[in-house]
C-alpha positions as CSV (number, residue, x, y, z in Angstrom):
1,M,-59.2,-22.9,-93.4
2,A,-55.7,-24.4,-93.7
3,E,-54.1,-24.0,-97.0
4,D,-53.9,-27.2,-99.2
5,Y,-50.1,-27.3,-99.7
6,A,-50.2,-30.7,-101.4
7,A,-52.4,-29.5,-104.2
8,K,-50.4,-26.3,-104.5
9,M,-47.1,-28.2,-104.8
10,S,-48.5,-30.5,-107.4
11,R,-48.8,-27.5,-109.8
12,K,-45.1,-26.5,-109.2
13,T,-42.2,-27.4,-111.5
14,D,-39.3,-29.4,-110.2
15,A,-37.2,-26.3,-110.1
16,E,-39.8,-24.5,-108.0
17,L,-40.0,-27.4,-105.6
18,R,-36.3,-27.4,-105.2
19,D,-36.4,-23.7,-104.5
20,Y,-38.8,-24.4,-101.5
21,V,-36.2,-26.9,-100.2
22,T,-33.1,-24.8,-100.8
23,N,-34.7,-21.6,-99.3
24,R,-36.8,-23.5,-96.7
25,Y,-36.3,-20.9,-94.0
26,Q,-38.3,-18.4,-96.1
27,Y,-41.4,-20.6,-96.2
28,R,-43.8,-22.3,-93.8
29,E,-42.7,-25.8,-92.7
30,E,-45.9,-27.3,-94.1
31,A,-45.1,-25.9,-97.6
32,V,-41.5,-27.3,-97.5
33,L,-42.7,-30.7,-96.3
34,A,-45.3,-30.8,-99.1
35,A,-42.6,-29.9,-101.6
36,L,-40.4,-32.8,-100.4
37,T,-43.4,-35.2,-100.6
38,E,-44.1,-34.1,-104.2
39,L,-40.5,-34.5,-105.3
40,A,-40.5,-38.1,-103.9
41,Q,-43.8,-38.9,-105.7
42,R,-42.2,-37.6,-109.0
43,G,-39.3,-40.0,-108.5
44,T,-36.8,-37.2,-107.9
45,P,-36.5,-37.2,-104.1
46,E,-34.2,-34.8,-102.2
47,P,-31.1,-36.8,-101.1
48,T,-31.2,-35.4,-97.6
49,A,-35.0,-35.6,-97.3
50,A,-35.1,-37.8,-94.1
51,G,-33.0,-35.3,-92.1
52,L,-34.8,-32.3,-93.5
53,I,-38.2,-33.9,-92.6
54,A,-37.2,-34.5,-89.0
55,E,-35.8,-31.0,-88.7
56,L,-39.0,-29.5,-90.3
57,E,-41.3,-31.5,-88.0
58,V,-39.6,-30.2,-84.9
59,S,-39.7,-26.6,-86.3
60,K,-43.3,-27.0,-87.2
61,Q,-44.2,-28.1,-83.6
62,E,-42.5,-25.0,-82.2
63,T,-44.2,-22.7,-84.7
64,D,-47.6,-24.3,-83.9
65,R,-47.0,-23.7,-80.1
66,R,-46.0,-20.0,-80.7
67,E,-49.0,-19.4,-82.9
68,L,-51.4,-21.1,-80.4
69,A,-50.0,-18.9,-77.6
70,V,-50.5,-15.8,-79.7
71,R,-54.1,-16.8,-80.5
72,E,-54.9,-17.5,-76.9
73,Q,-53.4,-14.2,-75.8
74,E,-55.4,-12.3,-78.4
75,A,-58.6,-14.1,-77.4
76,E,-58.0,-13.2,-73.8
77,K,-57.4,-9.5,-74.7
78,E,-60.6,-9.5,-76.9
79,Q,-62.6,-11.0,-74.1
80,A,-61.2,-8.5,-71.6
81,R,-62.2,-5.7,-74.0
82,R,-65.7,-7.1,-74.3
83,I,-66.1,-7.3,-70.6
84,A,-64.9,-3.7,-70.2
85,R,-67.4,-2.6,-72.8
86,G,-70.2,-4.5,-71.1
87,E,-70.6,-6.9,-74.1
88,A,-69.7,-10.1,-72.1
89,D,-70.7,-11.5,-68.8
90,P,-67.8,-11.8,-66.3
91,E,-69.4,-14.9,-65.0
92,T,-69.0,-16.5,-68.4
93,A,-65.5,-15.1,-68.9
94,T,-64.2,-17.1,-65.9
95,E,-64.6,-20.3,-67.8
96,T,-61.4,-19.4,-69.7
97,G,-58.0,-18.0,-68.8
98,P,-55.5,-18.7,-66.1
99,A,-56.5,-20.0,-62.7
100,L,-56.2,-17.0,-60.2
101,Y,-57.4,-16.3,-56.7
102,S,-60.2,-13.8,-57.0
103,P,-60.2,-10.4,-55.3
104,G,-63.0,-11.6,-53.1
105,T,-60.9,-14.6,-52.0
106,I,-57.9,-12.4,-51.3
107,T,-60.1,-10.0,-49.3
108,V,-61.7,-12.7,-47.2
109,F,-58.3,-14.3,-46.4
110,S,-56.8,-10.9,-45.5
111,V,-59.6,-10.2,-43.1
112,L,-60.0,-13.6,-41.5
113,F,-56.3,-14.4,-41.2
114,S,-53.9,-11.6,-42.2
115,M,-52.9,-9.2,-44.9
116,V,-49.9,-11.6,-45.4
117,A,-52.2,-14.4,-46.5
118,G,-54.0,-12.1,-49.0
119,G,-50.7,-10.7,-50.2
120,I,-49.2,-14.2,-50.8
121,M,-52.3,-15.1,-52.8
122,L,-52.0,-12.0,-54.9
123,A,-48.2,-12.7,-55.5
124,L,-49.1,-16.2,-56.6
125,N,-51.5,-14.8,-59.1
126,L,-48.8,-12.6,-60.6
127,R,-46.4,-15.5,-60.6
128,T,-49.0,-17.5,-62.6
129,L,-49.1,-14.7,-65.1
130,R,-45.3,-14.7,-65.2
131,R,-45.1,-11.1,-63.8
132,T,-42.2,-11.6,-61.5
133,G,-41.5,-7.9,-61.0
134,P,-45.0,-7.0,-59.7
135,A,-45.0,-10.2,-57.6
136,L,-41.8,-9.1,-55.9
137,L,-43.3,-5.6,-55.5
138,V,-46.2,-7.2,-53.6
139,V,-43.8,-9.0,-51.3
140,A,-41.8,-5.8,-50.7
141,F,-45.0,-4.0,-49.9
142,M,-46.0,-6.6,-47.3
143,L,-42.7,-6.4,-45.6
144,V,-42.8,-2.6,-45.5
145,Y,-46.4,-2.6,-44.3
146,L,-45.7,-5.1,-41.5
147,V,-42.7,-3.2,-40.2
148,G,-44.2,0.3,-40.6
149,G,-47.7,-0.7,-39.4
150,G,-46.3,-2.6,-36.5
151,Y,-44.1,0.3,-35.5
152,L,-47.0,2.7,-35.7
153,L,-49.2,0.5,-33.4
154,F,-46.3,0.1,-31.0
155,W,-45.7,3.9,-31.0
156,L,-49.4,4.6,-30.3
157,K,-49.4,2.2,-27.5
158,Q,-46.3,3.7,-25.9
159,L,-47.7,7.2,-26.3
160,Y,-51.4,6.6,-25.2
161,G,-51.3,3.2,-23.5
162,N,-54.1,0.8,-24.3
163,Q,-56.4,3.6,-25.5
164,Y,-55.8,2.8,-29.2
165,N,-55.7,-1.0,-29.0
166,W,-58.8,-1.1,-31.2
167,L,-56.8,0.1,-34.1
168,G,-55.3,-3.4,-34.3
169,S,-58.6,-4.7,-35.5
170,F,-58.3,-2.5,-38.6
171,F,-54.7,-3.3,-39.3
172,N,-55.4,-5.4,-42.4
173,L,-58.0,-3.0,-44.0
174,P,-55.6,-0.5,-45.7
175,A,-53.6,-3.4,-47.2
176,V,-56.7,-5.0,-48.6
177,L,-57.7,-1.7,-50.2
178,I,-54.3,-1.4,-51.8
179,Y,-54.4,-5.0,-53.1
180,N,-57.8,-4.4,-54.7
181,L,-57.6,-0.8,-55.8
182,F,-53.9,-0.6,-56.9
183,F,-52.2,-3.9,-57.5
184,W,-55.0,-5.9,-59.1
185,P,-56.1,-3.1,-61.6
186,R,-52.6,-2.2,-62.4
187,Y,-50.9,-5.6,-62.9
188,I,-53.8,-8.0,-63.6
189,G,-56.7,-5.9,-64.9
190,P,-60.0,-7.1,-66.3
191,Q,-58.6,-10.1,-68.1
192,P,-60.7,-13.3,-68.0
193,Y,-59.6,-16.0,-65.5
194,Q,-60.7,-19.1,-63.7
195,S,-61.4,-19.0,-60.0
196,R,-58.6,-20.9,-58.3
197,P,-59.7,-23.3,-55.5
198,W,-59.2,-21.9,-52.0
199,L,-59.7,-25.0,-49.8
200,A,-55.9,-25.8,-49.6
201,P,-55.0,-22.2,-48.6
202,L,-57.8,-22.3,-46.0
203,L,-56.4,-25.5,-44.4
204,I,-52.9,-24.1,-44.4
205,C,-53.9,-20.8,-42.8
206,G,-56.1,-22.7,-40.3
207,L,-53.2,-25.0,-39.3
208,I,-50.8,-22.0,-39.0
209,M,-53.3,-20.2,-36.7
210,L,-53.8,-23.3,-34.5
211,A,-50.0,-23.7,-34.2
212,F,-49.7,-20.0,-33.3
213,Y,-52.3,-20.3,-30.5
214,Y,-50.9,-23.5,-29.3
215,F,-47.4,-22.1,-28.8
216,A,-48.8,-18.8,-27.4
217,L,-50.7,-20.8,-24.7
218,R,-47.5,-22.9,-24.0
219,F,-45.5,-19.7,-23.7
220,Q,-48.0,-18.1,-21.3
221,G,-48.1,-21.3,-19.2
222,A,-44.3,-21.4,-19.0
223,M,-44.0,-17.8,-17.7
224,P,-43.3,-17.6,-14.0
225,T,-46.1,-16.1,-11.9
226,V,-45.3,-13.1,-9.7
């Protein structure tokens, strides 16, 4: 329950009220505003009251925003602890928290399209959580994986011909496992979140795939026949 500063200030002496104004940075904004109001009601207003009130109102809004952010963060941590202890249903927990692409969505996009699609979605999750360092780490992992994995497949093909072409079908699988078993637990964890809609990414990936096949067919058609 919020403290009744008006009633509290009505019991203060004028000197005590002036102390609230003079040393206002030591008190809550609501208390100082109530002291200014009480002085005005007693017929002894503070000469600079108008400027002080405007300053205190701005400061109060900033304080309220900080305290709300702290309360929301604590609520999310408590909900995560309850989920970890099995005291809360994860289905219910998704009603609160930031909007993130779920591990299932990241897995499906990685398998259907590419590990790049899943990695971008994971990096967007980390960006939403304002974890820029881990997001850049995911991007770096994707680049290293593409170069290293592509070189490995090329080396196997040069060494054994087409005998190991089937490995290309499993190219995305190790990346998916690293997304779900390393990056998500380490940098996101069991915190509650809302499932982010996946229709827009699906349309974008679909259009990219169509464009890729279109230009691939055009390129094959343009090649001279022997």
